[in-house]
C-alpha positions as CSV (number, residue, x, y, z in Angstrom):
1,M,0.0,0.0,0.0
2,P,1.2,3.6,-0.7
3,E,3.4,5.3,1.9
4,F,4.2,9.0,1.8
5,F,6.7,11.2,3.6
6,A,6.2,14.9,4.3
7,E,8.8,17.2,5.8
8,Q,5.8,19.2,7.1
9,A,2.2,18.1,7.5
10,W,-0.9,19.3,9.4
11,V,-1.6,16.7,12.0
12,G,-3.8,17.0,15.1
13,G,-4.5,20.7,14.6
14,G,-0.9,21.9,14.0
15,W,2.2,21.6,11.9
16,R,4.4,18.6,12.5
17,R,7.7,17.7,11.0
18,D,9.0,14.6,9.2
19,V,5.7,12.8,8.9
20,L,5.3,9.3,7.6
21,L,1.9,8.4,6.3
22,R,0.7,4.9,5.4
23,T,-2.5,4.0,3.7
24,G,-4.5,0.7,3.7
25,S,-6.2,-1.1,0.9
26,D,-9.4,0.6,2.0
27,G,-8.1,4.0,1.1
28,L,-7.9,5.1,4.8
29,W,-4.8,6.1,6.8
30,S,-3.5,3.0,8.6
31,S,-0.8,5.0,10.5
32,V,0.5,8.5,10.8
33,E,3.9,9.0,12.5
34,C,5.7,12.3,13.2
35,E,9.4,13.1,13.6
36,V,10.4,9.9,11.8
37,P,14.2,9.5,11.4
38,A,15.6,9.2,7.8
39,A,16.6,5.6,8.4
40,Q,12.9,4.6,9.0
41,R,11.3,6.2,6.0
42,G,12.1,3.3,3.7
43,S,10.7,3.7,0.2
44,A,8.0,6.1,1.1
45,Q,7.1,8.6,-1.7
46,V,8.6,12.0,-0.7
47,L,5.9,14.7,-1.2
48,P,7.2,18.0,-2.7
49,G,5.7,20.5,-0.2
50,P,3.8,21.1,3.0
51,V,0.8,18.7,3.3
52,L,-2.8,19.6,4.4
53,P,-5.8,17.3,4.7
54,G,-8.4,17.6,2.0
55,L,-11.5,19.6,2.9
56,V,-15.2,19.0,2.5
57,N,-17.4,21.5,0.6
58,A,-20.5,21.0,2.7
59,H,-23.0,22.8,0.5
60,S,-23.3,22.7,-3.2
61,H,-25.9,23.3,-5.9
62,A,-23.8,22.1,-8.9
63,F,-26.2,23.3,-11.6
64,Q,-25.8,26.8,-10.3
65,R,-22.2,26.8,-11.6
66,A,-23.9,27.4,-14.9
67,I,-25.1,30.9,-13.8
68,A,-21.9,32.1,-12.1
69,G,-21.4,35.6,-13.6
70,M,-24.8,35.5,-15.3
71,T,-26.8,37.3,-12.6
72,E,-24.7,40.4,-11.9
73,R,-26.7,43.0,-13.9
74,A,-29.2,45.2,-12.1
75,G,-32.7,45.7,-13.4
76,A,-35.3,48.3,-12.4
77,G,-35.9,48.7,-8.7
78,E,-34.1,46.9,-5.8
79,D,-32.3,43.6,-6.4
80,D,-32.3,40.9,-3.7
81,F,-32.3,37.2,-3.1
82,W,-35.8,36.7,-4.4
83,R,-35.0,38.3,-7.8
84,W,-31.8,36.3,-8.0
85,R,-33.9,33.2,-7.4
86,D,-36.2,33.9,-10.3
87,R,-33.1,34.2,-12.6
88,M,-31.6,31.0,-11.2
89,Y,-34.9,29.2,-12.0
90,S,-34.2,29.9,-15.7
91,A,-31.3,27.5,-15.6
92,A,-33.0,25.0,-13.3
93,L,-36.0,24.7,-15.7
94,R,-34.0,23.8,-18.8
95,I,-30.8,21.9,-17.7
96,T,-30.8,18.3,-18.9
97,P,-29.2,15.3,-17.2
98,Q,-26.4,15.4,-19.8
99,Q,-25.8,19.1,-19.2
100,L,-26.0,18.7,-15.5
101,E,-23.3,16.0,-15.6
102,A,-21.1,18.2,-17.8
103,V,-21.5,21.2,-15.5
104,A,-21.0,19.2,-12.3
105,A,-17.8,17.4,-13.7
106,F,-16.3,20.8,-14.6
107,L,-17.2,22.2,-11.1
108,Y,-15.9,19.2,-9.2
109,A,-12.6,19.3,-11.1
110,E,-12.3,23.0,-10.1
111,L,-13.0,22.1,-6.5
112,L,-10.5,19.3,-6.5
113,Q,-7.7,21.4,-8.0
114,A,-8.1,23.8,-5.0
115,G,-7.9,20.9,-2.4
116,T,-11.6,20.1,-1.8
117,T,-11.9,16.3,-1.9
118,Q,-15.6,15.7,-0.9
119,V,-18.7,17.7,-1.9
120,C,-22.1,17.6,-0.3
121,E,-24.6,18.0,-3.2
122,F,-27.9,19.6,-2.0
123,H,-29.9,18.3,-4.9
124,Y,-33.5,19.2,-5.7
125,L,-33.7,19.0,-9.5
126,H,-35.6,15.7,-9.6
127,N,-38.0,15.8,-12.5
128,G,-37.9,16.4,-16.3
129,V,-38.1,19.8,-17.8
130,D,-41.9,19.4,-18.1
131,G,-42.2,18.5,-14.5
132,K,-43.0,14.9,-15.1
133,P,-40.9,12.3,-13.3
134,Y,-38.2,10.5,-15.2
135,A,-38.6,6.8,-15.8
136,D,-35.8,6.4,-13.3
137,A,-36.5,8.8,-10.4
138,A,-32.8,9.0,-9.7
139,E,-31.9,10.1,-13.2
140,M,-30.6,13.6,-12.3
141,S,-29.0,12.3,-9.1
142,L,-27.0,9.7,-10.9
143,A,-25.8,12.3,-13.4
144,L,-24.1,13.9,-10.4
145,V,-22.7,10.6,-9.3
146,R,-21.2,10.0,-12.7
147,A,-19.7,13.5,-12.7
148,A,-18.0,13.0,-9.4
149,Q,-16.7,9.5,-10.4
150,R,-15.4,10.9,-13.7
151,V,-13.0,13.4,-12.0
152,G,-12.3,11.4,-8.8
153,M,-14.2,13.6,-6.4
154,G,-15.8,12.3,-3.2
155,L,-19.6,13.0,-3.2
156,T,-22.3,13.0,-0.5
157,L,-25.5,13.2,-2.5
158,L,-28.4,14.8,-0.6
159,P,-31.7,14.3,-2.5
160,T,-33.8,17.2,-1.3
161,L,-37.4,17.3,-0.3
162,Y,-39.3,20.2,-1.8
163,M,-43.2,20.2,-1.6
164,R,-44.6,23.7,-1.5
165,S,-43.7,27.3,-2.6
166,G,-44.1,28.9,0.8
167,F,-45.5,28.6,4.4
168,Q,-49.1,29.2,3.4
169,A,-49.0,27.4,0.0
170,T,-50.4,23.9,-0.6
171,G,-48.1,23.1,-3.5
172,L,-45.4,24.3,-5.8
173,R,-45.4,27.2,-8.4
174,E,-45.2,26.2,-12.1
175,D,-41.6,27.4,-12.2
176,Q,-40.7,25.0,-9.4
177,R,-42.2,21.9,-11.1
178,R,-38.8,20.1,-11.4
179,F,-38.5,20.2,-7.6
180,A,-41.6,18.2,-6.7
181,S,-40.9,15.3,-4.4
182,T,-42.2,13.4,-1.4
183,P,-40.6,11.9,1.7
184,E,-40.8,8.5,0.0
185,S,-39.2,9.6,-3.2
186,V,-36.2,11.3,-1.7
187,L,-35.5,8.4,0.7
188,R,-35.8,6.1,-2.3
189,I,-33.3,8.1,-4.3
190,A,-30.9,8.1,-1.3
191,E,-31.3,4.3,-1.1
192,T,-30.6,4.0,-4.8
193,V,-27.5,6.1,-4.6
194,A,-26.2,4.3,-1.6
195,R,-26.8,0.9,-3.3
196,Q,-25.4,1.8,-6.8
197,A,-22.6,4.2,-6.0
198,G,-20.2,2.9,-3.3
199,G,-16.6,3.9,-3.2
200,L,-16.2,7.6,-2.7
201,V,-19.9,8.3,-2.9
202,R,-22.2,8.5,0.1
203,A,-25.9,9.3,0.5
204,G,-27.7,11.7,2.9
205,V,-31.0,13.6,2.7
206,A,-32.0,17.2,2.7
207,L,-35.1,19.3,3.5
208,H,-35.1,22.3,1.3
209,S,-36.4,24.7,4.0
210,L,-39.2,25.2,6.4
211,R,-41.1,27.2,3.8
212,A,-40.9,24.2,1.4
213,V,-41.7,21.3,3.7
214,D,-44.5,20.8,6.2
215,A,-43.9,19.5,9.7
216,A,-45.2,15.9,9.1
217,A,-43.0,15.4,6.0
218,L,-40.0,16.9,7.7
219,N,-40.2,14.6,10.6
220,E,-40.9,11.6,8.4
221,V,-37.6,12.1,6.6
222,A,-35.7,12.9,9.8
223,V,-36.9,9.8,11.5
224,A,-36.0,7.6,8.6
225,A,-32.5,9.2,8.4
226,K,-31.8,9.2,12.1
227,G,-28.5,7.6,13.0
228,K,-27.9,6.5,9.4
229,L,-27.8,9.5,7.1
230,P,-26.7,13.2,7.6
231,V,-29.6,15.6,7.3
232,H,-29.2,19.1,5.8
233,I,-31.7,22.0,5.7
234,H,-31.6,25.6,4.6
235,I,-32.5,27.7,7.6
236,A,-33.0,31.4,8.5
237,E,-31.1,32.7,5.4
238,Q,-33.2,35.7,4.6
239,Q,-35.1,38.3,6.7
240,Q,-38.2,37.8,4.6
241,E,-38.0,34.0,5.4
242,V,-38.0,34.8,9.1
243,A,-40.9,37.2,8.9
244,D,-42.9,34.7,6.9
245,C,-42.2,31.9,9.4
246,I,-43.3,34.1,12.3
247,A,-46.5,35.0,10.5
248,A,-47.3,31.4,9.8
249,T,-46.1,29.7,13.0
250,G,-45.5,32.4,15.6
251,L,-41.9,31.3,15.8
252,R,-38.6,32.2,14.1
253,P,-37.3,29.4,11.8
254,M,-34.6,28.1,14.1
255,E,-36.9,28.4,17.1
256,W,-39.5,26.3,15.3
257,L,-37.0,23.7,14.2
258,L,-35.6,23.2,17.7
259,Q,-39.1,22.9,19.2
260,N,-40.6,20.6,16.5
261,A,-37.9,18.4,15.3
262,A,-35.5,16.0,17.0
263,V,-32.4,18.0,16.0
264,D,-29.3,16.0,16.9
265,P,-25.6,15.7,15.8
266,G,-26.7,14.3,12.4
267,W,-28.3,17.7,11.4
268,N,-26.5,20.4,9.4
269,L,-28.2,23.8,9.3
270,V,-27.2,25.8,6.2
271,H,-26.7,29.6,6.4
272,A,-28.4,30.5,9.7
273,T,-27.5,34.1,8.9
274,Q,-30.6,35.4,10.7
275,S,-30.0,33.8,14.1
276,T,-30.2,34.9,17.7
277,P,-27.8,34.0,20.5
278,A,-30.6,31.9,22.1
279,E,-31.1,30.0,18.9
280,L,-27.4,29.3,18.5
281,Q,-27.3,28.1,22.1
282,G,-30.1,25.6,21.3
283,V,-28.4,24.3,18.2
284,A,-25.1,23.9,20.0
285,K,-26.9,22.0,22.9
286,A,-28.4,19.7,20.3
287,G,-25.0,19.0,18.8
288,A,-26.0,20.0,15.3
289,S,-23.7,21.8,12.9
290,I,-23.9,25.1,10.9
291,V,-22.9,25.2,7.3
292,I,-21.6,28.6,6.4
293,C,-21.3,29.8,2.7
294,P,-19.6,33.2,2.8
295,S,-19.2,33.9,-0.9
296,T,-22.8,33.1,-1.7
297,E,-24.2,34.8,1.4
298,A,-22.2,37.9,0.3
299,N,-23.3,37.6,-3.3
300,L,-27.0,37.3,-2.4
301,G,-27.0,39.9,0.3
302,D,-28.0,37.4,3.0
303,G,-26.1,39.0,5.9
304,V,-23.2,37.9,8.1
305,F,-23.4,34.8,10.3
306,D,-22.7,35.4,14.0
307,L,-19.3,33.6,14.0
308,P,-18.2,35.0,17.4
309,G,-21.4,33.8,19.0
310,W,-21.1,30.4,17.5
311,L,-17.5,29.9,18.4
312,G,-18.3,31.1,21.9
313,Q,-20.8,28.2,22.2
314,G,-18.1,25.8,21.0
315,G,-20.3,25.1,18.0
316,R,-19.4,22.8,15.1
317,W,-19.4,24.2,11.6
318,S,-18.4,23.6,8.1
319,I,-17.9,25.6,4.8
320,G,-19.7,25.4,1.5
321,S,-19.6,27.3,-1.8
322,D,-23.4,26.9,-2.5
323,S,-24.0,28.8,-5.8
324,H,-20.3,28.6,-6.8
325,V,-19.6,32.2,-7.5
326,A,-16.3,31.2,-5.7
327,R,-14.9,27.7,-5.9
328,D,-11.9,27.9,-3.5
329,W,-12.0,27.0,0.1
330,C,-9.3,29.5,0.9
331,E,-11.5,32.3,-0.5
332,E,-14.5,31.1,1.6
333,L,-12.5,31.0,4.8
334,R,-10.9,34.3,4.1
335,L,-14.2,36.0,3.4
336,L,-15.7,34.4,6.5
337,E,-13.1,36.1,8.7
338,Y,-13.0,39.4,6.7
339,S,-16.8,39.8,6.9
340,Q,-16.5,39.6,10.7
341,R,-13.7,42.2,10.7
342,L,-15.7,44.6,8.5
343,A,-18.8,44.2,10.7
344,L,-17.1,44.4,14.0
345,R,-14.1,46.7,13.1
346,Q,-11.7,44.3,14.8
347,R,-9.1,41.8,13.7
348,N,-8.5,38.1,14.2
349,I,-12.1,37.5,15.2
350,A,-12.0,33.7,14.9
351,A,-8.9,33.3,17.0
352,R,-10.0,35.5,19.8
353,H,-13.4,34.0,20.2
354,A,-12.1,30.5,20.0
355,Q,-9.5,31.6,22.5
356,Q,-6.6,30.4,20.3
357,E,-3.6,32.1,18.7
358,S,-4.0,31.5,14.9
359,T,-7.1,32.6,13.1
360,A,-6.1,30.4,10.1
361,A,-5.8,27.4,12.3
362,V,-9.2,28.0,13.9
363,L,-10.9,28.4,10.5
364,F,-9.2,25.4,8.9
365,E,-9.8,23.1,11.8
366,G,-13.4,24.2,12.0
367,A,-14.0,23.5,8.3
368,L,-12.1,20.1,8.6
369,Q,-13.9,18.7,11.7
370,G,-17.4,20.1,10.7
371,G,-16.9,18.8,7.2
372,T,-16.7,15.2,8.2
373,A,-20.0,15.5,10.0
374,A,-21.7,17.1,7.0
375,A,-20.4,14.5,4.6
376,G,-21.1,11.5,6.8
377,A,-17.7,10.2,5.9
378,P,-14.3,9.8,7.8
379,L,-12.6,13.0,6.6
380,A,-11.3,14.5,9.8
381,G,-7.7,14.8,8.7
382,L,-4.3,13.0,8.8
383,A,-5.2,10.3,11.3
384,P,-5.6,6.6,11.4
385,G,-9.1,5.5,10.2
386,Q,-9.7,8.7,8.2
387,R,-9.8,8.7,4.4
388,A,-6.4,9.4,2.9
389,D,-7.3,12.7,1.3
390,F,-4.7,15.5,1.2
391,M,-3.2,18.3,-0.8
392,V,0.5,19.2,-1.3
393,L,1.2,22.9,-1.2
394,D,3.7,24.8,-3.4
395,A,6.2,26.3,-0.9
396,D,7.6,28.4,-3.7
397,A,4.3,30.1,-4.6
398,P,4.5,33.9,-4.2
399,A,2.1,33.8,-1.2
400,L,4.3,31.2,0.6
401,A,7.8,31.8,-0.5
402,G,10.2,32.4,2.4
403,V,7.4,32.1,5.0
404,P,8.5,30.3,8.2
405,H,7.0,26.8,8.3
406,D,4.7,27.6,11.3
407,H,3.1,30.5,9.4
408,V,2.4,28.6,6.2
409,L,-1.3,28.2,6.8
410,D,-1.7,31.8,7.9
411,A,-0.1,32.9,4.6
412,L,-2.1,30.5,2.6
413,L,-5.3,32.0,3.8
414,F,-4.4,35.7,4.2
415,S,-1.7,36.4,1.5
416,S,-2.6,36.9,-2.1
417,P,-2.5,35.8,-4.8
418,G,-3.7,32.4,-3.7
419,A,-1.4,29.4,-3.8
420,R,-3.0,26.4,-5.6
421,P,-1.9,22.9,-4.5
422,L,0.8,21.2,-6.5
423,E,-1.0,17.8,-6.0
424,V,-4.3,16.6,-4.6
425,Y,-4.9,13.0,-3.4
426,V,-8.2,11.2,-2.7
427,A,-8.2,7.9,-0.8
428,G,-4.5,7.8,-1.3
429,R,-4.6,8.3,-5.1
430,R,-3.4,11.3,-6.9
431,T,-6.1,13.0,-8.9
432,A,-5.5,13.9,-12.5
433,A,-5.5,17.3,-14.0
434,R,-8.9,18.3,-15.5
435,Q,-9.3,16.5,-18.8
436,A,-9.8,18.5,-22.0
437,Q,-13.0,16.5,-22.5
438,V,-14.5,17.9,-19.3
439,T,-13.9,21.4,-20.3
440,A,-15.2,20.8,-23.8
441,A,-18.4,19.2,-22.4
442,F,-18.9,22.2,-20.1
443,R,-18.5,24.7,-22.9
444,E,-21.1,22.7,-24.9
445,A,-23.5,22.6,-22.0
446,M,-23.1,26.4,-21.5
447,Q,-23.7,27.0,-25.2
448,G,-26.9,24.9,-25.0
449,L,-28.1,26.7,-21.9
450,W,-27.4,30.3,-22.9
451,A,-27.1,30.6,-26.7
């Protein structure tokens, strides 16, 4: 089985020297040893730079990669999330399974090249363009599985329940016809994916939002998934969503969820930008995670998540790129910290509120540990039993050149231009550069969508 040697590697939350890494036939780390003398390194492959674990992108809508750069022109009147959503639907209503596979493969290759090795795909495009179910209900889901397998990306597929257009609605709007699903249908898709995929592909489930799912359906899915599958849900992203929830239920979205669902460590609450300290305390007590998507939350004008409050609770969190206006985990973590600095007019927010020294270390470890919970896979770093996912940094990149070894992560996150990894490995195998065919298929899909 492959053995690797790194002069510098991120182990147990900090940099360690002379690290010998061994993988098993299952693609997991079998042993990780630090400060290994030269005589004991044997024939291990020497890695050409500092080594970081691979990260999880905990929230993705792959088809929205097709609209990156396509929604940035203002029309008459104010522009907000809801107007953006109408524009996004124009892509959702026409993309075919073949186009989805092409767009997703291109996206996943981009994420891999930046050091993301697993993506959680929050997937609600279930039906044909006419709104009628495909002969195989998992048609669109399996297009995403094929895309991930084509480029070597780990995937957690989250078939998403979407039943109504709003709190007071009894069904979906015509422009939401492709989203129609039932608890039974999304659980069946999750079962199909789990049975057919294997390898680097996992299954979970998602509930689109409280406005899109009633209480009975939400709990039916949650009970079926409990202890077996990660559960994801959009929550408290927009102020209008909060107002609508209060009008319909008398409670704020996170209040309602905590009072009406058995939220536990298997839950991942996406966005939570409109949260109160009491709500965050309740989520932390339940052991659930928050999934933060800084670039999309900024792009859509959602607001700024209360990171100091969440860190003060010792809360678990992960990072996602959501609509994929950015596709680099470094950019997401940098924006997460910078948005806090802009709002609070202070520096090193994450480090201070986590009561640690390095902001970069707090951000990276948060994304790493929360990511494994979001993905439902052993992806918590360079440690025995975890999947052998890692990236090798270019120590000669302008952002890192000459930087003392214990400041490499700080410079990676907070010195521009960004330093792309030299190599990325998934389950102990080096991933290939993006194939020309992947780019050609993406261009063809974009031409078909927007010509």
